[in-house]
C-alpha positions as CSV (number, residue, x, y, z in Angstrom):
1,M,60.2,42.6,97.8
2,F,63.4,42.6,99.8
3,C,65.7,39.9,101.2
4,R,68.9,40.0,103.3
5,T,72.3,38.3,102.7
6,P,74.1,36.5,105.5
7,E,76.2,39.6,106.1
8,G,73.0,41.8,106.3
9,V,73.0,43.6,103.0
10,T,69.4,44.4,101.8
11,L,68.6,43.3,98.3
12,A,65.6,44.4,96.3
13,W,64.1,41.7,93.9
14,A,60.9,41.2,91.9
15,R,58.9,38.7,89.9
16,S,57.3,39.7,86.6
17,G,55.6,37.8,83.6
18,H,53.9,34.5,83.5
19,G,55.1,30.9,83.1
20,P,57.9,28.8,84.4
21,P,60.7,30.7,86.2
22,L,63.7,32.3,84.7
23,V,66.2,33.9,87.1
24,K,68.2,36.8,85.7
25,A,71.7,37.3,87.4
26,A,72.1,41.0,88.3
27,N,74.3,42.9,85.9
28,W,75.6,46.5,86.2
29,L,72.9,49.2,85.4
30,S,69.6,48.2,86.8
31,H,66.8,49.7,88.8
32,L,63.7,47.4,89.5
33,E,61.2,50.2,89.1
34,H,62.9,52.5,86.6
35,D,63.6,49.6,84.2
36,W,60.0,49.5,83.3
37,Q,60.0,53.2,82.2
38,S,63.4,52.9,80.4
39,P,64.0,51.7,76.6
40,V,67.2,50.1,78.0
41,W,65.7,47.0,79.7
42,R,62.0,47.3,79.3
43,P,61.8,45.5,75.8
44,L,63.7,42.5,76.9
45,L,61.8,42.1,80.2
46,E,58.5,42.4,78.6
47,R,59.2,39.8,75.8
48,L,60.8,37.4,78.3
49,G,57.8,37.8,80.6
50,R,55.4,36.5,77.9
51,Q,56.9,33.1,78.4
52,H,58.4,33.1,81.8
53,T,58.0,34.4,85.4
54,V,61.2,36.4,85.5
55,V,63.1,36.7,88.8
56,R,65.5,39.6,88.9
57,Y,67.3,41.9,91.5
58,D,69.3,44.9,91.9
59,E,72.8,43.9,92.8
60,R,74.3,45.5,95.9
61,G,75.0,49.1,95.6
62,C,72.5,49.6,92.8
63,G,68.8,50.4,92.3
64,L,66.7,49.7,95.3
65,S,69.1,47.4,97.0
66,D,71.5,48.9,99.7
67,R,73.4,51.6,98.1
68,E,76.2,52.1,100.7
69,V,78.1,48.9,100.9
70,D,81.7,48.1,101.7
71,D,82.1,44.7,99.9
72,L,81.8,44.7,96.1
73,S,83.7,41.5,95.7
74,F,82.7,38.8,93.1
75,E,82.1,36.5,96.0
76,A,79.7,38.9,97.4
77,W,77.9,39.2,94.1
78,V,77.6,35.3,93.9
79,E,76.2,35.2,97.4
80,D,73.6,37.8,96.5
81,L,72.2,35.6,93.7
82,E,72.1,32.7,96.2
83,A,70.2,34.9,98.7
84,V,67.6,36.0,96.1
85,V,67.0,32.5,94.8
86,D,66.3,31.2,98.3
87,A,64.1,34.1,99.0
88,A,62.1,33.3,95.9
89,G,61.8,29.8,97.0
90,L,63.1,28.2,93.8
91,E,64.4,24.6,93.6
92,R,65.3,24.3,89.9
93,F,65.3,27.0,87.2
94,P,67.0,28.2,84.1
95,L,69.6,31.0,84.7
96,L,70.1,34.1,82.6
97,G,73.4,35.9,82.6
98,V,73.7,39.1,80.6
99,S,77.2,40.9,80.4
100,Q,78.7,41.0,83.8
101,G,75.9,38.7,85.0
102,G,77.5,35.8,83.1
103,P,80.4,35.1,85.3
104,I,78.1,35.3,88.3
105,A,75.7,32.7,86.8
106,I,78.6,30.4,85.7
107,A,79.8,30.5,89.4
108,Y,76.4,29.9,90.9
109,A,75.9,26.9,88.4
110,S,79.4,25.6,89.5
111,R,78.3,25.6,93.1
112,H,74.7,24.5,92.7
113,P,74.5,22.3,89.7
114,E,71.3,20.5,91.0
115,R,69.4,23.7,91.0
116,V,70.4,25.1,87.4
117,S,68.6,23.4,84.5
118,H,69.8,25.6,81.8
119,L,72.4,28.5,81.4
120,V,71.5,31.3,79.0
121,L,74.5,33.7,78.6
122,Y,74.5,36.9,76.5
123,G,77.2,39.3,75.7
124,T,79.4,37.9,78.5
125,Y,82.9,36.6,79.2
126,L,85.0,34.4,81.6
127,R,87.8,36.9,82.1
128,G,87.4,40.4,83.0
129,R,89.3,43.1,81.1
130,L,92.4,43.1,83.2
131,R,92.5,39.0,83.0
132,R,93.0,39.0,79.2
133,D,96.7,39.3,79.2
134,P,96.4,43.2,79.0
135,T,99.0,45.4,77.4
136,P,100.1,48.7,79.1
137,S,97.8,50.3,76.8
138,D,94.8,48.2,77.8
139,R,95.6,48.9,81.4
140,E,95.6,52.7,80.8
141,E,92.3,52.4,78.9
142,A,90.7,50.4,81.6
143,Q,92.0,53.0,84.3
144,T,90.7,55.8,82.0
145,L,87.2,54.4,81.7
146,V,87.2,54.2,85.6
147,R,88.2,57.8,86.0
148,L,85.6,58.9,83.4
149,V,82.9,57.0,85.3
150,R,83.9,58.9,88.6
151,V,83.6,62.3,87.0
152,G,80.9,61.9,84.2
153,W,78.5,59.2,85.4
154,G,74.9,60.3,85.0
155,K,75.7,63.9,84.1
156,D,73.5,65.9,82.0
157,S,76.0,66.3,79.2
158,D,75.7,65.3,75.6
159,A,79.6,64.7,75.7
160,Y,79.3,62.2,78.4
161,H,76.1,60.7,77.0
162,R,77.9,59.8,73.8
163,V,81.1,58.5,75.4
164,F,79.2,56.0,77.6
165,A,76.5,55.0,75.1
166,S,79.1,54.4,72.4
167,L,80.5,51.6,74.5
168,F,77.1,49.9,75.2
169,W,74.9,51.2,72.6
170,P,76.8,52.6,69.5
171,E,73.7,52.7,67.3
172,A,71.6,54.6,70.0
173,T,69.7,57.7,69.0
174,L,70.1,60.9,71.0
175,E,66.9,60.0,72.9
176,Q,68.3,56.6,73.8
177,M,71.5,58.1,74.7
178,K,69.7,60.3,77.2
179,A,67.7,57.4,78.6
180,F,70.9,55.5,79.1
181,A,72.2,58.5,81.1
182,E,69.2,58.6,83.2
183,L,69.5,54.9,84.0
184,Q,73.2,55.7,85.0
185,R,71.9,58.4,87.3
186,V,69.2,56.4,89.1
187,S,71.1,53.0,89.2
188,A,74.2,53.8,91.2
189,S,76.4,56.6,92.5
190,P,79.4,57.6,90.4
191,E,81.8,56.2,93.0
192,T,80.0,52.9,93.5
193,A,79.8,52.5,89.6
194,A,83.4,52.9,89.4
195,R,84.1,50.5,92.0
196,I,81.9,48.0,90.2
197,V,83.7,48.5,87.0
198,E,87.0,47.9,88.7
199,G,85.7,44.7,90.2
200,F,84.4,43.1,87.0
201,D,87.6,44.1,85.2
202,R,89.3,41.5,87.6
203,V,86.8,38.7,87.3
204,D,88.0,35.3,86.2
205,V,85.9,32.1,86.1
206,T,87.9,30.3,83.5
207,D,88.8,27.5,86.1
208,L,85.1,27.0,87.0
209,A,83.6,26.8,83.7
210,P,84.8,23.3,82.6
211,G,83.3,21.9,85.6
212,V,79.7,23.3,84.8
213,H,77.9,20.5,83.1
214,V,74.6,22.2,82.6
215,P,73.2,22.8,79.1
216,A,74.1,26.3,77.9
217,L,73.3,28.6,75.2
218,V,75.8,31.4,74.6
219,L,74.8,34.4,72.4
220,H,77.1,37.3,71.4
221,V,76.7,40.2,68.9
222,E,79.6,40.0,66.4
223,G,80.4,43.8,66.6
224,D,80.0,44.2,70.4
225,A,81.9,47.1,71.4
226,R,81.8,46.5,75.1
227,I,82.7,42.8,75.3
228,P,84.9,41.3,72.5
229,F,83.1,38.8,70.3
230,E,86.1,36.3,70.9
231,E,85.3,36.4,74.7
232,G,81.8,34.9,74.0
233,R,83.3,32.3,71.8
234,R,85.8,31.5,74.7
235,V,82.9,31.0,77.0
236,A,81.2,28.6,74.6
237,A,84.3,26.7,74.0
238,T,85.1,26.3,77.6
239,L,81.8,25.3,79.0
240,P,81.3,21.4,78.3
241,D,77.7,21.4,77.1
242,A,77.3,24.7,75.3
243,A,76.1,26.0,71.9
244,F,77.2,29.2,70.4
245,V,74.9,31.7,68.5
246,P,76.6,34.8,66.8
247,L,74.2,37.7,66.4
248,P,74.4,40.5,64.0
249,G,75.0,44.1,65.0
250,T,77.2,46.3,67.1
251,N,74.9,47.0,70.2
252,H,75.9,45.4,73.5
253,V,72.4,46.4,74.8
254,L,69.8,45.1,72.3
255,T,67.0,47.2,71.0
256,L,63.7,46.4,69.4
257,E,65.1,47.7,66.2
258,D,67.9,45.3,66.2
259,P,67.5,42.3,64.0
260,A,69.5,40.5,66.8
261,F,66.7,41.2,69.3
262,G,64.2,38.7,67.6
263,Q,66.9,36.2,67.0
264,F,68.0,36.3,70.6
265,L,64.4,35.7,71.9
266,H,63.7,32.9,69.3
267,R,66.8,31.0,70.2
268,V,66.4,31.4,73.9
269,E,62.7,30.5,73.9
270,A,63.4,27.4,71.7
271,F,66.3,26.4,74.0
272,L,64.4,26.8,77.3
273,G,61.2,25.4,75.7
274,M,62.4,21.9,75.3
275,D,62.6,19.4,78.2
276,G,65.4,17.7,76.3
277,G,67.8,20.6,76.8
278,L,70.7,21.3,74.5
279,A,70.5,17.9,72.6
280,T,67.1,18.9,71.1
281,A,67.5,22.7,71.2
282,T,68.6,22.9,67.5
283,R,65.8,20.8,66.2
284,A,63.4,22.7,68.5
285,Q,64.2,26.0,66.8
286,G,62.7,24.8,63.5
287,I,59.5,23.3,65.1
288,R,58.7,25.2,68.1
289,G,55.2,26.9,68.4
290,T,54.1,27.8,64.8
291,G,56.9,26.5,62.9
292,P,55.9,23.9,60.3
293,R,52.2,24.5,60.8
294,G,52.6,28.0,60.1
295,L,54.7,27.4,57.1
296,D,51.8,25.2,55.7
297,E,49.4,28.0,56.1
298,L,51.4,30.2,53.8
299,T,50.1,30.8,50.3
300,P,52.5,30.4,47.5
301,R,53.0,34.1,47.1
302,Q,53.6,34.5,50.8
303,K,56.3,31.9,50.5
304,D,57.9,33.9,47.5
305,V,57.8,36.9,49.8
306,L,59.4,35.0,52.7
307,E,62.1,33.6,50.4
308,L,63.2,37.1,49.4
309,M,63.1,38.4,52.9
310,A,65.3,35.5,53.9
311,R,67.7,36.7,51.1
312,G,67.9,40.2,52.8
313,M,65.5,42.1,50.5
314,D,63.6,45.1,51.7
315,N,59.9,45.5,50.7
316,A,60.7,47.8,47.8
317,S,63.2,45.3,46.4
318,I,60.6,42.4,46.7
319,A,58.0,44.4,45.1
320,R,60.3,45.1,42.0
321,H,61.5,41.5,41.9
322,L,57.9,40.1,42.0
323,S,56.5,42.9,39.9
324,I,53.7,43.6,42.5
325,A,52.9,46.8,44.4
326,P,54.7,47.8,47.6
327,K,51.4,47.9,49.5
328,T,50.7,44.3,48.4
329,V,54.2,43.3,49.6
330,R,53.4,45.0,53.0
331,N,50.0,43.0,53.2
332,H,51.9,39.7,52.5
333,V,54.6,40.5,55.0
334,S,51.9,41.2,57.7
335,S,50.3,37.9,56.9
336,V,53.6,36.1,57.1
337,F,54.2,37.5,60.6
338,A,50.9,36.4,61.8
339,K,51.1,32.9,60.4
340,L,54.7,32.4,61.6
341,G,53.9,33.8,65.0
342,V,56.7,36.4,65.0
343,G,56.8,40.0,66.0
344,H,59.0,41.8,63.4
345,R,61.2,41.3,60.4
346,G,64.3,40.1,62.2
347,E,62.3,37.2,63.8
348,A,60.7,36.4,60.5
349,V,64.2,36.2,58.7
350,V,65.5,33.9,61.4
351,R,62.4,31.5,61.3
352,A,62.7,31.5,57.6
353,R,66.3,30.5,57.3
354,E,65.8,27.9,59.9
355,L,62.9,26.4,57.7
356,G,65.4,26.2,54.6
357,F,64.5,29.6,53.0
358,G,67.1,32.1,51.6
359,K,69.6,29.3,50.8
360,D,68.7,28.4,47.2
361,P,68.9,31.3,44.8
362,G,67.0,29.3,42.3
363,R,64.1,28.6,44.6
């Protein structure tokens, strides 16, 4: 679907999934069609779509939206979000801001508090790179990245693949690096990508954030190589009604293999699934869905296995600790996943710790 901004820029937007709406503010690197074939965004879109009707769009200059545009200002990016929300006919909704989409989401919530029910902010910031009291070295590094984007964006070269992937996806495999490069190629031209980077480096919504009285959940990977962890903490500390969730890992873009992937989804779903918002979100994370009921369904041996998983043991270590066969452990782990309603080990560990496992070595 397409809509037009007041100045006449055509934006591509789409709905996917089932359930109540969740609007995703646009961030750098997207293509509405290609995203479904790419390991970069497809896993997140699929999982969010199990609980929500996700409304997303390609920002101006990118993907299926108008590619040749003069105005790539922050004000224009916020107006793009306004245009898409109006085109979708949404009155009130939770708003997701990932990376550079975070400041856009905060600015939108500042202007339209009556329309935003919850803010979910991942891997984001209030201040762009050149608004963080940069040193001369910081400025040179920022300029070097812009120059590198202009000459190497989307090129079929392992050297460029590794440079760009190391910033967003340091744990990526070679195939994932190539997928990331392909997303670069189809999402924007090198010149537009460079202009977008320059624009986001100068964003600053520090003055807006204290006035955003919307329940907010701020999540940030501790070793994020693209957006410093401290910037995520700053976001949560500045928003009046925010909770902060640190996530393990180094990837700015989460993959299915990341333990943080399941933790992110669980926290977000719990936060958005409660009408009481932030005040009940922490409690909800322990009881939503199959929480206590799933725990009651576990056998004593399955609880032993879950306890050791929560302590960080792998299957082989659990087998040795309990003096049982590794295959038996695998069977127990599969049963635990099913009874707790989780998709993989990372989610199971998060759920287990919220239910009190892994805290008492003598348990």
